[in-house]
Phi, psi and omega in degrees: 000135184284142175289143179285156178288148179288158173078203180286124182226359175078004179278145181291154180296329179294316180299313180300312181300316180297318180300312180296320177300315179295321175294323176294319178298316177297317179299316178296315181298321178292318180297319177302317180294324182283315188233354178089167185297312184299325184265357177280124175247167177298321180297316182292322176300313179299319179296315180296328183267349186057047178228138182293156179298321177298319177293326174308312183285352170284340185253328183221144176283337185202168174301321180298319181293323179290322177301308182306316178296319180292322181294316178298320178294324178296309183298321179296320177298317179297310179305313178301317181294314179295313179301317181295322180289321181291324179291325177297332178257025186302334179271357180270167176294162184309312186300324179291318179300313180297320180296319179296321175296319180292320180294322177298319178296313182297317179295321178297315180290329177290325182278341183221079182301329177295320175302314179296322181294316181291322181282327191249336184247298186289336178300333180265352180255359189279007175099189184305141176087341182285328179296322179293322177291320178300312178297322178295322178296314180298313179301328183292344177275343183305310182302327178287322179288328183282330183304117176089009179302131180304153178293156176295158182309326182277005177088355181273168178293142180298136184300151180300337176299341176297331176306317180296320177296317180293320179298319179294326177295316179297319175298318180297320176297315175300316182297320180297319181288322182296322181281353179078016180276164176293151180297150178284340184251127179294142177279125181276000000 
């Protein structure tokens, strides 16, 4: 994200504030990738974002609050990519849609290691409350993975317990990428 011009530029204060906030989120994500959560400071975030420390505190009360905003933005990016890939294969069988979603996830993380770092590594190191957010993020993918699941062999709806299996699949996919192992699904 580009830094705004200095001085009078005719941009609305709302636009400037939104731009600074987005740059701070991007700056935190980049700092996490470079030095990890523990070594990331408000000053470092501001440097990466080209935003002053005082302006940082106009947007966030703490590094943790900025991290939560960055994490939510990262999960939303992941969700959009996976949902988009599954939607593009909407006429295909469920297994193909799931494969396309997984491939999209792997390709996204390969193209943006900082995104992978915040969602898969630093998200679990960021302190109290983050594990619950991580679990909520994983759980939020269940409806997308469950949509179109083939019927059970007897023709009835797949039991609700399948949600837990699907959630475990999502966790396994995230864990595979976090650990840096090869994807479980071959890229077609």
